[in-house]
N, C-alpha and C positions, 0 to 999 in steps of 0.2 A: 286591585291590579289590574293593569294595563301592558301587554308586551309592545313592543315597536316592531320595526321588521327583521326577521331573523333570516340572516345570509349565511352562503356556505364559504367555508374558506378553501379553497380547492389549492391543484398544485399537490403535494406528496401527504397533506391529509386534512383531515375535516373534523370541524367542530358541529356538534347538536345543540340547538336550541336549550336541550334541560340539562347540557353541562353548562353553557354560558349561566345558566339560572342559579347555578351553585357558586361561580363566582361573586355574587353580591346580596348582601342581605339589605333592606331597607325597612326602618322601623322610625315611627309607627306609620300604617298605612291608611290612615284615616284620621286628620286633623279638624280640631272643632275650635274654631277662634272667634272673639267677639272684636267688633269693627272699634270699640275706645278699650282704652286700660290695660292692666296686664297681661290680658288673653289676646292682644293684638298681634301677640309676637308667640313662634312657637319653634320645636326644631326638628329637623328629622337628620337620623344619624343612619351612614351608609358605611357596610364593612366589607373591606376587601377580602373574601375567602380563596381567593387563589393566590398562585407563588410567581405571580407579575404584577407590575406596576397597573392601578386602574385609573385612567383617565375618565373621567366623569363632566357632567355640564348638567344645569338644572336649568328646565325651562318649564314657563308655568302659561297653563290654557284655561278661560273662563269655558264652563261646562254648565250645558243644559239637556234635561231628560224629557222624551217622553212619555206616553200613558204607556208604552210597553219597554219603558225602562231603556230604549237606545239611547246612546249618548253623541250631543254634537258640541265641538269645542272650538273656538276661535281663539287666536291670542290675547292674551290678558293685558299688554298693555304696560303701564305703572302702576300697577294697583299692589305691585307687590317688592319689597325688595328681599332679594334672595343673595345673602354671604356666606361663602365666595359662590358666584355665578358658573365657576368651573375648578377642577380641581384633579391632583395626581395623588391617588391613594396607596400609598405602599403595600406590599403583601400584607395580610393578616391585620393592618393598620384600621381605623375608624376615621372618616370624616364626619363633622355636625356641619349640617346646612340652616344656617340661622333664616327663617323667613320672617317677615316682618311686615303686617298690611299698612298701604299708603295711598290706600282708597276713601271715599269718603268716611270720614269716621262717623256720623249720624245717617246710618243707612236708613233708608226705607223698608228693605225686605232683605232677607239672607241671601248671598250668591254662595254660586258653588265653582270650585275649580279642579283642575288637576296640574299637579306639580309632577312632570317627568323627569326623572333621574335617568340620563342618557348614558351611555358607556360611548364615547367618542371613539371612532375608528382612529387605529395608527397608521402611519406610514408605511406600506412592507416594504422589505428590502431592494433592492434593486434588482430585476431581474427574475423577481416574484411575481406570476401569474396568478390572477383569483381576485376574489372579495372575502371580507370578513365576516364573521359573525359577530353582531353585537347586539346589547341589550339592554333594554329600557323598563323599568319600574313607574306605576302611576302612584302619586300617593293625592286620596282625594282631600280636599281642604275644602271645611264649609265656612263662610263668615257671618255669623248671625249680628243681626242690630244690636243696639245696646239695649231697645224697650221690645218688648212682645213676648209670648207664649205660645209654642207649636198648638195646633187646634187640627185632630184630624177625626173624618167621620167614613162609614163607610156609605158609598154611595148603590153599589149594587154587588151580588153574588151571583156565584153559578158553580158548574161542576168540569173540572177538566178530565182527560184519560190521558194516560204517557202510551209508550210503545209497546210498553208490557201489560198494558191494560189495567194499570192502577187508578185506581180516581182519587180527585184530590179536590178540595174548594180553590174557588179561583175568587178571589174578592179585588173590587176595586174601590180606590180610597181618594180623597180629598183632602188636601190639606187649605183649609179655610182661613189661615194664620198668616203673619207677616212673617215668620220664621220657620225653617225649614222643619221637618218632622222627621224621625226614625222608625220605620215601623219596627225594629226588634225591639225597641222601647215601650210597645204598647203591649196590653192583656188584650188576647185575642178569644172573645165566646163563641161558640160554633154551637147550635144544635138544629137538630133535624126528627119530629117525634120523641120517642124515648131515646133516641143518641142525642147526647151532647160531648164535649170536647173544650178543654179549655187549654189556649195556647199563654204563656207568662213567659216574660223577659229569659228568665233563665231555662226554658226549654226549646223557646226556637231561634234566638240570637243567633247561634252558630249556624243556623239552615238556612236564613233568609238572605244572610250578606247585609251592607251595610242598609240597603232598606230605605234609601233616600225619596222623600217626596219635598219637593220645592214649594215654596208659596205659591197660592192658588192654582197649583196642579194638580194632574190625576195622577195615578198609578196602579199597575194590576198586577197581583202579587197571587200566585200558586203557592198555598201553604202548604206544610210538612204533615199533613196527614192524610193517611189511607182511610177512605170512606166505606162503609159497610155496603154491601151489594143492596140493601133495605134503603139507602139513602136517596132521593130523587131529588131534593132540593134542599139547602140550607141557607140557615137564618145566621147572620152573623153582627155584633158589635165589639166595639174596643174602648177602651180607654188609656191613654197616657201616662208614664210614669213620669214623676217631675225631674 
């Protein structure tokens, strides 16, 4: 999920971004697609939780991640058909957006995108000064090729310390396949001398996030494990669930 610019509505009233966030619910926030077949299309639903009509537009961008997880986006061109591209959602109602892949059906490797569901600013009454608070939500879309299997390996390990002095394992993983990999689908085994710990998808999927590793790329992850003081180095291995 990614927030867009939050602006303050001035005059005699102010809206905060926390209030704006409650006005719209978007689901799902992660979509997994395949470039051909029945999984080449999906649906994203937007619920208007406010008491006012909600004008919305859907805009999609291609996304890449660097080793530290920092994203870079550019407009996706004509890779997708989004229907409808805009909508005015009545109070309490739900609008479904159809997402259809129009790009290369025989992809060489996975591609990732962010579908931004943006609130459209409305025209203020004449004589009203100020700007508006608008809300945007980002839906991650991964499009995989029809053939291929994710493959991920750990290429280095380390230890990181947070501001509170807590120490945690730091791993760098590499995706050696043509299909994107998701770290929360991996079982990770950690060891150091007599100490060991195992992270399974059920124990760490909600603490790592989406954990996307794009084809041929590396990503660093801090694992949700607090290391004992006796551990000075960590060995790690992982296996991906099918």
